[in-house]
N, C-alpha and C positions, 0 to 999 in steps of 0.2 A: 627555461633550458635553452642554451644557445644551439644554433644550427651546426651540423657537422661541417668540417672543412671539406670543400668539394675539390677533388684532385683529378687532373688529366695526367696519365702516365705515358711518356713518350720514350720508346726504345725500339731499335730495329730488331731485337731478338724477342720472339714470342715467349720464350722461356723466361727471360728476364722481366718482361712485362707482367707475366703471370705471377712471378715471385714477388715483385714489388707490390702488385695489386693485392695479393694474399696477405702480405705483411700489413699493408695499410688498412685493409678491410677488417683485420682482427681488432682494430681500435674502434669502438662505437662512436667516437667523435670525428671520424674521418670517413668520407664517402668517395669511392673511386667512380667518377661519372663517365669516364671514357678512356680509351687507349688509342695510341697512334704509333705507326711503325716508321714514319719518316717525317721530315719537316713539312711537306705538303699536306699530309694527313693531319698533322698537328695544327697547322694554320687553319684548316677548315674546322677542326674540332674546337679550337679556341673561339672562333667566330660563332659557332653554333651553340656551344655549351657554356661559355663564359665562366671557366673554372676560377676558383679562389687561388689555387696553387698549381704549378706544373712541375712534374719531375722530368728531367731532360737528360738523356744519354749524351755524353760528349762525342763519342765516336759513332757517327752514323754515315751511311752512304749519301751521295749526291750533295746535300748541304749538311755539314757537320753541326754539332750542337753549339759550338761557339758562334758560328755564323748566324744560326737561327736565334740564339739568345740575343745577339746584337740587334737583330730586326725586332724582336719582341720588345726590348728595352727602349728602342727608339720610337716604335710605332704604337705599342700597347703595353706600357709598363705593368708588370705584375710579378708577384713572388715566384721565383724559379729556383728549384733545388737541383743542382747538377749531380748526375750519377757517373762516377769516374772509376777507372781502374787505379789501383794503388801502386802505380809505377812512377818513375821519374817523369816520363812523358805525360802521364795522367795528372801528376801534380802540377806541372807547368800549365797545362790546359785549364785545370781547376782554378789556379790563381788568376789566370787571365779572365776566367768567367766571373770570379768574385769582383775583380776590378771593373768589369763591364756593368755589373749590377746584380749578379745572382745572389740570392738570399744566403745560400750555404751550399756545401758540397758533401756528398757521402760516398764512401768507397764501395765498389762492388764486392760481394763476398768472395773469399778465397778458400781453397780446401783447408779444412780444419776449423773453420769458424763455427762456434757453437750455435750462434744465432745470426741469421742474415739481417742486415739493416736494423740493428737493435734500437737506434734512436731516430729512425726515419719518421715515424708517426708523430713523435714529439716535435720534430723540426717542421713538419708540415703544419701542425697546429699553430706553432709559433709564427710561421711564415704567413699564415692566413690572418693573423692579428697584427702583423708587423707594419711599420711605417712604409709608405710607398717610396721607392727609390728613384732618384733621377738618373737619367742616362748620362754616363761619363765616357764610355768607350775605354779601351785599354789605355793605361797610362804610358805615354811614350817614354822610352828610355833616352836619357841624354846625360851629359856629364854632370855628376852630382855637384850641387852648389847649395849652400845654405839659403833658405828662403828668407825674405824680409820678416823680421820679428820686432816685437816691442822692445826687445833687449838689444842694445847696441854695444859694440866693443865688449862682447861677452868674455868674462874671465871666470873660468870654472873654479868652484869652491871645492869642498871636501865631502860633498854629499853623494850618496848612492841613490839612483832612481830605480824603482820597481813598478812595472806596469803589468796589468792583467786584462785579458780580453778573450772573447769567444766569438759568437755569431756576429758577423759584421766587422770583425777585428782586422781583417786584411786591409780594407780601405781606411779604417780608423788609425791603425798603426802607421800606414804610409803618411797619412795627414799629419800625425804628431811628429814622426821622425824626420820628415822633410823640413820641419822648423828647426831641427837641431844643427848647430854648427859643427865643424870638424873636430873641435875640442870639447865636445859635449861631456857631461858627467858620465861616469860608468853606469850603464843602464842594463838591467836584467828584465826579461819579458817572459811571461808564460801566456801563450795563445793556444787555446784548445784546437788541435789539429792532428790528423793522422801522421804516423811516423815518416812516411816518404815525403810528406808535404813540407815539413819544417825546414829541411835543408834547401829545397827549392825556394821557399819563401825568404829565408835568410839571404840567399844569393840575390834574389830579386830586390830586397831592401838595400843590400849593399850597393847595387847598381843605381838605385834611385836616390839615395841619401848621402849626405856629406860624411858622416862618421863611418867607421868600419863596422859592418853588421855581420855576425857569424853565428852559426849554431853553437850553443854552449857545449864545452867538453869538460869532463871531470878534471878539476885542478886548475882550470884556466884562471889566471890572475885578472882581477878587475882593473881596467886601465882607463884613463881619460881618453875620450875619443872612440870608445868601443861600446857596442851594443851586443848583448848576448841573448839569443833566443833559445828557450828550452826546447830540446828535441822531443818530438812526439814519440810515444811508445810506452816502454815499461818502467820509466824512471821519472822521479820528480826533480826539479831544479831547486837547489837551496844556495844561499850565500853563507860562507863560513870563514873562520879564522880572523880574529880581531887584528892581529899583527899585520897580515897581508891578505885582505879579503879576496876570496876566490870562489869559483863555482864548484858546487858539489852535486853530483847526480846520484840519487839514492833510490834503491829498490824498496818500495813500500806499496801497500795496497792502495787502490784508487781512493781519493778523498773527494767527497761530493760527486762521486761518479766519474771523476776525471783523473787521468795520469798522463801528463803532469797536471798538477793542481795549482791554481793561483794562491789558494790559502797556504799551501806548504811554502811557496816562495815568500809570500808576505810575512808569515810567521818568522821565518829565518831572518829576514831583513829587520824586522822589529827587534829581535833578540840581538843581532849583530850591531846594527847601526843606531837604533833608537832615534834620537832627535837629528842625527846626521843622515836622514833619509827623506825621500819624497815618494809617496805612493800615488798611483793613478789607476782607477778602474774604469774600463771602457765597455762599450756595448757587448751584450752577451746574454744567453739564456741562463736561467737558474740563479744560484746564489753563491757560486764559488768565488772566493776572494773577499766577500763582504766581512766575514769575521776576522780574517787576516788583516784587512785594512783598518778595522777598528783597533786591533792589537797594535798596529803601527802608530795610529793616532794616540793611543794611550801611552805609548813609549816616547812620544814627543815628536814624531814625524809629522810633516805637513802632508795633507792628503787632498786629492781632487777627484771628482767623478764627472763622467759625461752626462749631460742633461738629457731629458726624455726626448725632446724635439729632434735632436741629432743622432739618437741611437737607432740602429736597425732593430734591436730588441732591447727594451728598457727593463732588463731583468737583474743582472748582477749590479749595475749602478743603483737601481731602485732599492734593492735590499740593503746595500751598503749605506745609502742615504738615510733610509728609515732606521737603521741601527745607530746612526750618529757617527758613522765612520768617515763621512765625507765633509771636509772642512769647507771646500768651495765646489759648487756644482756649476759646470761651465759647458758652453757649446764646444763641439769638437775642434773647430778652427781656432779656439783660444787656449786649448790645453797645452800644446807645445810651448807656447810663449810663457804660460804660467809656470810650467816646470822649470824653464830657464831662469825666470825671475827668482824662484824659490831655491835654486841651486847655485846662483852666481856668487862669486866671492864677495864677502862683505867689505865695504870700505873701512879703513882704519878708524876706530872710534865708534863703529856701529856694533850692535849686538848680533 
């Protein structure tokens, strides 16, 4: 029997510390070994207790969570789960935390929530088993420009790209999309993320990458040079309409516990595009997207998956690989280039 994941809870609110601790202690595979109300207390507790995982409030007095996270990741890297308000400001701070090296973010409960922190314990357990992350610091914003790739003089073909990701996906998607040129193939993405986070993330990607990146809207036509990110919340993203492919946001129950679901997106791309598609599954907990990627491959699409060594959590890509859905398993830094190779216009005379 494995040891429980040992957690330090850091939040300036005694009420919130108590709530987080109660939620975590209800799972027999998680042990709360300490609490701290500010960065100084947390620093001392980390030294004394050596936790497996830290939950960290973003908004704290004196030294805020982002500043403290930066110190942790530089001086003593460990899995950190950020606890954030579900506001635009909280979303921006959470994205910055994920870029610095936080394992994941969870939203603080709001009035009307049936269950506070429903997946926090699962994320803590995954964090305790995760790959250690290297310190990166926040990614500096600068004029977007295509990064050097193995594809030169890229000429876009007629294929659609579909990407699915979850835990660790913020860094992974930035790494992939920064390889894309301004005339990239139409690309649709489902990343598991709270509702207010996806708009901020799309805006962030749009500033960092050469193509236009936007939150998907119902009816948006798929166009060369555009990337569409599924909005978080109560709808799934699909691609529909053979004559003029476009985004469709549909109200359906969660699939694999997620809404939006990667499987729903991949299923629609398999049905619409078949062999004129490329699918990629990146880091993430669980199995969402694995069956859909297999459906894409059976329909003739080319498929890639992120390898274990470069995943924050080798969950979704592992299941997809074991199902036979992944044609090529690659390190993260090679996936963008591979997608471009698979979507480039074929020279005359080639198949």
